[in-house]
ROTITI-798177 format. One line per 10 residues: number of its first residue (from 1); their letters; for each residue x negated, y, z negated of C-alpha. Coordinates in steps of 0.25 Angstrom, whole numbers, padded with zeros to 4 digits. Layout:
NUM> A> X,Y,Z  ...
***
This chain:
1> XXXXXXXXXX> 0121,0437,-0127  0132,0441,-0117  0147,0441,-0120  0160,0446,-0114  0173,0446,-0122  0186,0453,-0122  0185,0462,-0134  0195,0472,-0140  0194,0485,-0148  0190,0480,-0162
11> XXXXXXXXXX> 0184,0485,-0175  0179,0471,-0178  0166,0474,-0171  0154,0483,-0176  0139,0483,-0176  0139,0482,-0191  0148,0469,-0191  0139,0463,-0180  0127,0465,-0189  0135,0461,-0201
21> XXXXXXXXXX> 0137,0447,-0195  0123,0447,-0190  0117,0449,-0204  0127,0438,-0210  0123,0428,-0199  0108,0431,-0202  0111,0429,-0217  0118,0416,-0215  0107,0411,-0206  0096,0415,-0216
31> XXXXXXXXXX> 0103,0408,-0228  0106,0396,-0220  0091,0395,-0215  0085,0396,-0229  0096,0388,-0236  0094,0376,-0226  0079,0377,-0226  0079,0376,-0242  0088,0364,-0241  0079,0357,-0231
41> XXXXXXXXXX> 0066,0361,-0238  0072,0357,-0252  0075,0343,-0246  0090,0344,-0248  0091,0342,-0233  0084,0331,-0226  0075,0333,-0213  0086,0324,-0206  0097,0333,-0211  0089,0345,-0207
51> XXXXXXXXXX> 0088,0340,-0193  0103,0337,-0192  0107,0350,-0197  0098,0357,-0187  0104,0349,-0176  0118,0353,-0180  0114,0368,-0182  0109,0368,-0168  0122,0362,-0162  0130,0372,-0171
61> XXXXXXXXXX> 0122,0384,-0166  0125,0380,-0151  0139,0378,-0154  0142,0390,-0162  0135,0399,-0151  0145,0394,-0141  0156,0395,-0150  0153,0410,-0153  0151,0413,-0138  0165,0407,-0135
71> XXXXXXXXXX> 0172,0414,-0147  0167,0428,-0144  0172,0426,-0129  0185,0421,-0133  0186,0429,-0146  0196,0419,-0152  0189,0414,-0164  0179,0421,-0174  0164,0419,-0172  0162,0420,-0187
81> XXXXXXXXXX> 0161,0405,-0190  0152,0401,-0178  0143,0413,-0181  0141,0409,-0195  0139,0394,-0191  0128,0399,-0181  0121,0407,-0192  0121,0395,-0201  0116,0386,-0190  0105,0396,-0187
91> XXXXXXXXXX> 0101,0396,-0201  0100,0381,-0201  0091,0382,-0189  0082,0393,-0195  0080,0385,-0208  0070,0377,-0200  0061,0389,-0199  0064,0393,-0214  0059,0380,-0218  0046,0380,-0212
101> XXXXXXXXXX> 0042,0394,-0209  0035,0404,-0220  0046,0412,-0226  0037,0424,-0224  0037,0422,-0209  0053,0421,-0209  0054,0434,-0217  0044,0441,-0208  0052,0436,-0195  0065,0440,-0201
111> XXXXXXXXXX> 0060,0454,-0204  0054,0455,-0190  0066,0450,-0183  0075,0460,-0191  0066,0471,-0187  0066,0467,-0172  0081,0464,-0172  0084,0478,-0178  0075,0486,-0168  0081,0479,-0156
121> XXXXXXXXXX> 0096,0480,-0161  0094,0495,-0164  0089,0497,-0150  0101,0490,-0145  0110,0498,-0154  0103,0511,-0150  0102,0508,-0135  0110,0518,-0126  0108,0511,-0113  0115,0498,-0109
131> XXXXXXXXXX> 0107,0486,-0113  0113,0475,-0104  0100,0474,-0096  0093,0472,-0109  0102,0460,-0112  0100,0455,-0098  0085,0456,-0099  0085,0449,-0113  0094,0437,-0107  0085,0436,-0095
141> XXXXXXXXXX> 0073,0435,-0104  0079,0424,-0113  0084,0416,-0101  0070,0417,-0095  0063,0413,-0108  0073,0401,-0109  0069,0396,-0095  0054,0398,-0098  0055,0391,-0111  0061,0379,-0104
151> XXXXXXXXXX> 0050,0379,-0094  0040,0380,-0105  0045,0367,-0111  0037,0360,-0100  0025,0370,-0099  0023,0371,-0114  0016,0384,-0113  0014,0392,-0127  0012,0405,-0119  0025,0404,-0112
161> XXXXXXXXXX> 0031,0400,-0125  0026,0413,-0132  0031,0421,-0120  0045,0415,-0120  0046,0418,-0135  0042,0432,-0134  0051,0435,-0122  0063,0428,-0128  0060,0436,-0141  0060,0449,-0133
171> XXXXXXXXXX> 0073,0445,-0126  0081,0443,-0139  0075,0456,-0144  0082,0462,-0132  0095,0455,-0135  0095,0461,-0149  0096,0475,-0142  0106,0470,-0132  0115,0464,-0141  0115,0476,-0151
181> XXXXXXXXXX> 0118,0485,-0139  0130,0476,-0136  0135,0476,-0150  0134,0492,-0150  0141,0493,-0137  0153,0484,-0142  0153,0492,-0155  0153,0506,-0148  0165,0501,-0139  0173,0497,-0151
191> XXXXXXXXXX> 0176,0484,-0145  0173,0470,-0151  0178,0458,-0159  0174,0451,-0172  0169,0440,-0163  0161,0449,-0154  0155,0455,-0167  0151,0441,-0172  0145,0438,-0158  0137,0450,-0158
201> XXXXXXXXXX> 0132,0447,-0172  0129,0433,-0167  0121,0439,-0155  0112,0447,-0164  0111,0436,-0174  0105,0427,-0163  0096,0438,-0158  0091,0440,-0173  0088,0425,-0175  0081,0423,-0162
211> XXXXXXXXXX> 0072,0435,-0165  0070,0429,-0179  0066,0416,-0174  0056,0421,-0163  0050,0431,-0173  0048,0419,-0183  0042,0410,-0173  0032,0421,-0169  0028,0424,-0183  0027,0409,-0186
221> XXXXXX> 0018,0407,-0173  0009,0418,-0177  0008,0414,-0191  0004,0399,-0187  -0006,0405,-0177  -0014,0413,-0187
***
C-alpha cells in the first residue's frame, strides 16, 4: 500500500481519472466473471479446462502485481495492460463464486460493499488530519492476521478464523480511507503521472474486491447457518 516515486508536475492525475479507471476495472471483472461462469455451467468449458485456467489466472495475478509495482517505481512503461490483465484474471477467479452462489447474495454483497467502500472513501477524502498512522495501523493488523492465520492452520479453530476474518476486514476498511486520503493529497498538490493514477486506481480496486469477497463470505455463512 506504500510507494515512493519521483513525480513531476502533471495534469494526467485527478481523482475523477482514478475512479474512472476503478469503475472500468470493476466492469471488466464483472463481465469476465459472469461470462466465464456461463461458459463453464453451459458445458463449453470442461472441469479440467476450468482448473487449468484458474491456475494460469493465479500465476498471472501474482506476476502482474509485481509488474505494476515495478513500473510505477520506474515510471518507464504504462500500467494499462497489466491492470487490464489483472482485472480479467480477477474476474476468472470470481467466476467460481458466480457459478455456485445465489445471485441474490452476490447482488446484496455488491450493494453492501459499494456502501461501505463509499463511506470509508468519503471519510478519507474529507479527513483534515494526516492519516499515515491509520495506514500503519491497518498494515499492522493485516500482518498480524496473516501470522495468526498461519498458526491457525495447525490449531484449526473456527473462533480464531472468525476473529481473523473480521479483523482483516476492518483493516481493509481502514486502508480504503488511507488510500483515498493519499489520492486526495496527490491531487491537491498537483503532482502525479498517468502511472500513479493507474496505480492508485489499482489500490482502490484491490480494496473493493477484498471487501466484496469478505462481505460475500459473511452473507453465505449466515445464510447456510439459518
